[in-house]
C-alpha positions in Angstrom: -21.3 -6.8 -2.2 -19.6 -10.0 -3.3 -18.4 -12.7 -1.0 -15.0 -14.1 -0.6 -16.0 -17.3 -2.3 -17.2 -15.4 -5.3 -13.9 -13.6 -5.5 -11.9 -16.8 -5.4 -14.1 -18.3 -8.2 -13.2 -15.4 -10.5 -9.4 -16.1 -10.3 -9.5 -19.3 -12.5 -9.9 -17.1 -15.6 -6.8 -18.1 -17.7 -4.6 -15.3 -16.5 -0.9 -15.7 -17.3 1.0 -15.8 -14.1 4.6 -16.9 -14.4 6.6 -18.5 -11.7 9.6 -20.8 -11.8 9.6 -20.8 -15.6 6.0 -22.0 -15.9 2.6 -20.5 -16.2 0.4 -21.1 -13.1 -2.8 -23.1 -14.0 -5.0 -21.7 -11.2 -3.6 -19.1 -8.7 -6.3 -19.9 -6.2 -5.0 -23.5 -5.8 -1.3 -22.8 -6.1 0.7 -22.9 -2.7 2.4 -19.5 -3.6 -0.9 -17.7 -3.7 -3.8 -19.6 -2.1 -3.2 -18.4 1.5 -3.1 -14.7 0.8 -6.1 -15.2 -1.6 -7.9 -16.7 1.4 -6.9 -13.5 3.4 -8.3 -11.2 0.7 -11.4 -13.4 0.5 -11.9 -12.8 4.2 -11.8 -9.1 3.6 -14.7 -9.3 1.2 -16.6 -11.4 3.6 -16.1 -8.8 6.3 -17.4 -6.1 4.0 -20.3 -8.2 2.7 -21.7 -8.6 6.3 -23.8 -5.6 7.1 -23.1 -6.0 10.8 -19.5 -4.8 10.2 -20.6 -1.3 9.1 -18.6 -1.3 5.9 -21.5 -0.6 3.5 -23.1 2.7 2.4 -25.6 3.9 -0.1 -23.7 5.0 -3.2 -25.3 7.8 -5.2 -23.2 6.9 -8.2 -24.8 3.4 -8.6 -28.0 4.0 -6.6 -27.3 1.1 -4.2 -25.0 -0.4 -1.6 -21.3 -0.3 -2.0 -18.1 -0.8 0.0 -17.3 2.2 2.1 -13.5 1.9 1.4 -14.2 2.9 -2.2 -16.5 5.9 -1.3 -15.9 9.6 -2.2 -15.8 11.5 1.1 -17.9 14.7 0.8 -18.1 15.6 4.5 -16.1 15.2 7.7 -18.5 12.4 8.8 -18.1 10.5 5.6 -14.2 11.0 5.9 -14.3 9.5 9.4 -16.6 6.6 8.3 -14.3 5.9 5.4 -11.2 5.7 7.7 -13.1 3.4 10.1 -13.8 1.0 7.2 -10.2 1.1 6.0 -9.1 0.5 9.6 -11.5 -2.4 9.9 -9.9 -4.2 7.0 -6.4 -3.2 8.2 -7.0 -4.7 11.6 -8.0 -8.0 10.1 -4.5 -8.2 8.5 -2.8 -6.2 11.2 -1.5 -3.9 8.4 0.6 -6.7 6.7 -1.4 -6.6 3.4 0.0 -3.5 2.0 -2.0 -3.3 -1.3 -5.4 -4.5 -0.2 -8.3 -3.6 -2.6 -9.0 -0.3 -0.7 -5.7 1.2 -1.8 -6.0 1.5 -5.6 -9.8 1.8 -5.2 -9.2 4.9 -3.2 -7.3 6.5 -6.1 -10.2 5.9 -8.5 -12.6 7.5 -6.0 -10.6 10.7 -6.3 -10.2 10.3 -10.1 -14.0 9.9 -10.5 -14.5 13.0 -8.3 -12.5 15.0 -10.9 -13.3 13.6 -14.4 -12.4 16.9 -15.9 -8.8 16.1 -15.5 -9.2 13.3 -17.9 -11.2 15.2 -20.5 -10.1 14.8 -24.1 -11.4 16.6 -27.2 -11.5 13.4 -29.2 -12.4 10.7 -26.8 -14.6 10.3 -23.7 -11.9 9.5 -21.3 -13.7 11.4 -18.5 -16.7 9.2 -19.0 -14.4 6.1 -19.0 -13.1 7.1 -15.6 -16.6 7.6 -14.2 -17.9 4.4 -15.6 -14.9 2.4 -14.4 -15.3 3.8 -10.9 -19.0 2.8 -10.9 -17.8 -0.8 -11.9 -15.5 -0.8 -8.8 -18.5 0.1 -6.6 -20.9 -2.3 -8.3 -18.7 -5.2 -8.5 -16.5 -4.7 -5.4 -13.4 -5.0 -7.7 -9.9 -5.7 -6.4 -7.7 -3.4 -8.6 -3.9 -3.6 -8.4 -1.6 -1.2 -10.1 1.7 -1.0 -11.9 2.8 2.7 -11.9 6.6 2.6 -11.9 8.8 2.1 -14.9 11.2 -0.9 -14.9 14.7 -0.1 -13.5 16.4 -0.3 -16.8 18.2 3.0 -16.3 17.8 5.7 -13.5 19.9 8.0 -15.6 17.3 8.6 -18.4 13.6 8.2 -19.1 12.1 5.6 -21.5 12.7 7.6 -24.7 16.4 7.4 -24.1 16.6 3.7 -23.5 18.0 1.3 -26.0 15.8 -1.4 -27.1 12.2 -1.8 -28.2 9.7 -0.4 -25.6 11.2 -1.5 -22.3 8.7 0.6 -20.5 5.1 0.1 -21.6 4.2 2.4 -24.5 2.0 2.7 -27.6 3.3 1.0 -30.6 0.1 1.4 -32.8 -3.3 2.9 -32.8 -6.4 1.2 -34.3 -10.1 1.7 -34.4 -10.5 -0.7 -31.5 -8.0 1.0 -29.3 -4.2 1.3 -28.5 -1.7 -1.5 -29.0 0.9 -1.4 -26.2 4.2 -3.1 -25.7 6.8 -3.2 -22.8 6.7 -3.7 -19.1 5.9 -1.9 -15.8 6.6 -2.5 -12.1 5.7 -3.2 -9.3 2.3 -4.8 -9.3 1.8 -6.0 -5.7 -1.2 -8.3 -5.8 -1.3 -8.3 -9.6 -1.4 -12.0 -9.8 -4.4 -12.3 -7.6 -6.4 -9.2 -8.5 -9.4 -8.7 -10.7 -7.9 -6.0 -12.8 -4.6 -4.0 -13.1 -4.4 -0.2 -13.5 -1.3 0.8 -15.4 0.1 4.3 -15.6 3.4 6.2 -14.7 3.8 8.3 -11.6 7.4 9.2 -12.5 7.6 12.5 -14.3 8.1 12.1 -18.1 9.6 14.5 -20.6 8.2 15.7 -23.9 10.1 12.9 -25.8 8.3 10.4 -23.6 4.9 11.0 -24.9 4.4 7.4 -26.2 4.7 6.2 -22.6 2.3 8.8 -21.1 -0.6 6.4 -20.6 -3.3 5.5 -18.1 -5.6 2.5 -18.5 -7.0 -0.6 -16.8 -7.4 -4.2 -17.9 -8.7 -7.5 -16.6 -5.9 -9.7 -15.3 -6.7 -12.4 -17.8 -6.3 -10.1 -20.8 -4.6 -11.7 -23.8 -0.9 -10.9 -24.1 -0.8 -9.6 -20.5 1.7 -11.5 -18.2 2.6 -11.3 -14.5 6.3 -12.3 -13.9 6.3 -12.9 -10.1 9.2 -12.7 -7.6 10.1 -15.6 -5.5 7.2 -16.5 -3.1 8.0 -17.1 0.5 4.8 -18.9 1.7 5.6 -22.3 0.0 8.9 -22.6 1.7 7.5 -22.3 5.3 7.4 -25.3 7.5 4.1 -24.5 9.1 1.6 -21.7 10.0 2.8 -21.9 13.6 6.4 -21.3 12.6 5.7 -18.5 10.1 2.3 -17.0 11.1 2.7 -13.8 8.9 4.3 -15.4 5.9 1.7 -18.1 5.6 -1.2 -15.5 5.7 0.0 -12.3 4.1 2.7 -13.1 1.5 1.4 -10.7 -1.3 2.9 -11.4 -4.7 4.8 -8.7 -6.4 5.1 -8.9 -10.2 6.6 -7.3 -13.2 3.8 -6.7 -15.6 4.6 -7.5 -19.3 2.6 -6.5 -22.4 3.1 -8.4 -25.6 1.3 -6.2 -28.0 -1.8 -5.9 -25.9 -5.0 -4.2 -27.2 -6.3 -1.5 -24.9 -10.0 -0.9 -25.9 -10.8 2.8 -26.1 -13.3 2.4 -23.2 -10.5 1.2 -21.1 -8.2 4.2 -21.8 -8.1 7.2 -19.4 -5.0 9.0 -20.7 -3.5 8.7 -24.2 0.0 10.0 -24.7 -0.4 13.2 -22.6 2.4 13.9 -20.2 0.6 16.9 -18.6 -2.6 14.9 -17.8 -0.4 12.0 -16.6 0.9 14.3 -13.8 -2.4 15.9 -13.1 -4.3 12.6 -12.6 -2.6 12.1 -9.2 -2.1 15.6 -8.0 -4.9 17.7 -9.4 -7.5 15.2 -8.3 -6.4 14.8 -4.7 -5.9 11.1 -5.4 -2.3 11.1 -4.2 -3.3 12.5 -0.8 -6.4 10.3 -0.4 -4.7 7.2 -1.5 -1.7 7.8 0.9 -4.1 8.5 3.7 -5.5 5.0 3.3 -1.8 3.8 3.4 -1.1 5.7 6.5 -4.1 4.2 8.2 -2.8 0.7 7.3 0.7 1.6 8.5 -0.6 2.9 11.9 -2.4 -0.4 12.4 0.8 -2.3 11.5 2.9 -0.2 13.8 0.4 -0.7 16.7 0.7 -4.4 16.2 4.5 -4.4 16.2 4.4 -2.3 19.5 2.0 -4.8 21.1 4.4 -7.7 20.2 7.4 -5.7 21.6 5.5 -5.1 24.8 4.5 -8.8 25.0 8.2 -9.8 24.6 9.3 -7.8 27.6 6.5 -9.3 29.7 7.4 -12.8 28.8 11.2 -12.1 29.3 10.5 -10.4 32.7 12.3 -7.3 31.5 9.5 -4.7 31.5 10.5 -3.3 34.9 14.0 -2.4 33.7 14.3 1.4 33.1 16.3 1.0 29.9 13.6 -1.4 28.5 10.9 1.0 29.5 12.7 3.8 27.6 12.8 1.5 24.5 9.1 0.9 24.8 8.5 4.6 25.4 10.3 5.4 22.2 8.4 2.9 20.3 5.2 4.2 21.7 6.2 7.8 20.6 6.9 6.5 17.0 3.5 4.8 16.8 1.7 7.8 18.4 3.3 10.3 16.1 2.1 8.4 13.0 -1.3 7.9 14.4 -1.5 11.6 15.4 -0.5 12.7 11.9 -3.2 10.5 10.5 -5.9 12.0 12.7 -4.5 15.5 12.1 -4.8 15.0 8.4 -8.4 14.1 8.9 -9.1 17.1 11.2 -7.4 19.5 8.7 -9.1 18.0 5.6 -10.6 20.6 3.3 -13.1 20.3 0.4 -11.7 20.7 -3.0 -13.4 22.2 -6.1 -15.6 19.1 -6.5 -16.6 19.0 -2.9 -14.3 16.0 -2.0 -12.7 16.1 1.4 -8.9 15.9 0.9 -6.9 15.0 4.0 -4.6 17.7 5.3 -1.4 17.5 3.3 1.0 18.9 5.9 0.5 16.3 8.5 0.0 13.5 5.9 3.2 14.1 4.0 5.1 14.8 7.2 4.4 11.3 8.4 5.2 9.9 5.0 8.5 11.8 4.9 9.7 9.9 8.0 8.3 6.5 7.1 11.7 5.4 5.8 13.1 6.1 9.3 10.2 5.3 11.6 9.5 1.8 10.3 13.2 0.6 10.4 13.5 2.2 13.9 10.4 0.3 15.2 11.8 -2.9 13.8 15.2 -2.3 15.4 13.6 -1.7 18.8 11.7 -5.0 18.6 15.0 -6.7 17.4 16.8 -5.2 20.5 14.1 -6.3 23.0 13.9 -9.8 21.6 17.7 -10.3 21.8 18.9 -13.8 21.2 15.5 -15.3 22.0 14.7 -15.6 18.4 17.8 -17.7 17.8 17.3 -20.3 20.5 14.1 -21.5 19.0 13.7 -25.1 17.9 14.0 -25.7 14.1 10.2 -26.2 13.8 7.1 -27.7 15.2 8.4 -31.2 14.6 10.9 -30.6 17.5 7.9 -29.7 19.8 6.1 -33.0 18.9 8.8 -35.6 18.5 9.5 -37.8 21.5 13.2 -37.3 20.8 13.1 -33.6 21.4 9.8 -32.6 22.9 10.7 -32.9 26.5 13.9 -30.8 26.2 12.0 -28.1 24.3 9.3 -28.0 26.8 11.8 -27.8 29.7 14.4 -25.4 28.4 12.5 -23.1 26.0 10.0 -21.6 28.4 9.6 -18.7 30.9 8.1 -18.4 34.3 4.3 -18.6 34.1 4.6 -19.0 30.3 4.4 -22.3 28.6 6.9 -23.5 26.1 4.4 -23.5 23.3 3.3 -19.9 24.1 6.9 -18.6 24.3 7.8 -20.3 21.1 4.7 -18.9 19.4 5.5 -15.4 20.3 9.1 -15.5 19.3 8.2 -17.2 16.0 6.0 -14.3 15.3 8.9 -11.9 16.2 11.2 -13.6 13.8 8.6 -13.3 11.0 8.5 -9.6 11.7 12.3 -9.0 11.9 14.3 -11.8 10.4 12.5 -14.0 7.8 12.4 -13.3 4.0 8.9 -12.0 4.5 10.3 -9.5 7.2 13.1 -8.4 4.8 10.6 -7.8 2.0 8.4 -5.7 4.3 11.3 -3.6 5.5 12.2 -2.8 1.8 8.6 -2.3 1.0 7.9 0.3 3.7 11.1 2.1 2.9 10.0 2.7 -0.7 6.3 2.6 -0.2 5.5 6.1 -1.6 8.8 6.2 -3.7 12.4 6.9 -3.0 12.8 8.6 0.4 14.6 11.5 -1.2 11.6 12.0 -3.4 9.1 11.7 -0.6 10.9 14.2 1.6 12.2 16.5 -1.1 9.0 16.7 -3.1 5.9 15.7 -1.1 6.9 16.7 2.4 8.9 19.8 1.5 6.3 21.2 -1.0 3.3 20.6 1.3 4.8 21.9 4.6 3.9 25.5 3.9 7.3 27.1 4.2 6.3 30.3 2.2 3.7 31.4 4.8 6.0 30.7 7.7 8.9 32.5 6.1 6.7 35.4 5.3 5.8 35.7 9.1 9.5 35.4 9.9 10.3 38.2 7.4 7.6 40.5 8.9 9.1 39.8 12.5 12.6 40.5 11.3 11.5 43.7 9.6 10.3 44.9 13.0 13.7 45.8 14.4 17.1 47.0 13.3 20.4 48.4 14.7 18.3 51.5 15.5 15.9 49.6 17.6 12.3 48.4 17.1 10.4 49.8 14.2 8.0 52.4 15.3 9.6 53.2 18.6 10.6 56.8 19.3 14.0 57.6 20.8 
């Protein structure tokens, strides 16, 4: 179980992180990344402390490992796993969307089903098992890039003009595969230990060169992370932007300039069927998104607490209309939390003995995520009103002799100091109005993919319509214009 300091030291490894037209020398010292790196380091410190209950004895490596990476094989293990994920989520209040437990969860399910990766020519199943053991042994932070770049939504990669826009195989050698192209959207890629690259989008028979699955160290030669505009460096202070300064995860386009993927790092090689099966035949998609819903529940609980605090400070919490808004927000949060617990309660062991969370409640909550999160944000926005717009420009206004007296007198509430009111409403703005807030709204809308895909594929297919329609048909067959079936005149 490594410490946060050990994690930070590994980041100065020569990785190519591109920002503002330049390569970053050391991400751990750069203002765009150092604060969220410190947050990730705190997660590792929490897990490394036995008092926090985040360690277990792993049979795979014969020693201690992080519970968030475990393969749950009993209801008790599934509960313990959720408690560990929740422990990390509560430290970030759900605002770090791709913490190390997210992709690590996918590999737990992959390792439980190595048969999905079996190949007659290469030991890809062994690669998966050994890589998972590395995650356990080294407490690895693995990011992923599993979506093709948005070059064209009308066709897949084989129909695109140009030379390998999406990452694909350009050559095969004795040492491994040579890949070229790009993949999005590696949240945390610039600050992770390794990046997992594959494609969750369905590919056709002509796309075989792009049907890959592999993992590489972030500092691999020819691998580059082209980052979006960071928000943390532009903030005036931690007091003014309490979320942005702590949790601004970098998102990056991952670029491959003829990168060698050694054979022991390859999990799937130009196999479109195996590409689909890795997520859905292993239970990885369900287990990974169960982790994500645990995080989302924690985040919504935090937003609800902020909303309630706003009404207390404003003295509006006794107004029936305000209570109705708070009640609606409570219903939203409770429904997501209930679905999370229902998925745990209805979990079933698969062929490998791994407990897979119940897909009906899990994908039910995911299907509404693009509606529940914006609605929660809008309720908070409504309750805050103009209070977020009457704030001083920054902490300088609270300290300057020119402005401090006016700020303290006029931006306050009964029994609430000026500093406490401004602190609360600064937090509200960082949830609903800052660039960080806008990114998170877009992020949650598309967390598991486009909403029409989540609802039309995952939620629809896992609801269980066939069984319910069969029951309906049986009931409908029980009567006719001549009366109930079996009744005598």
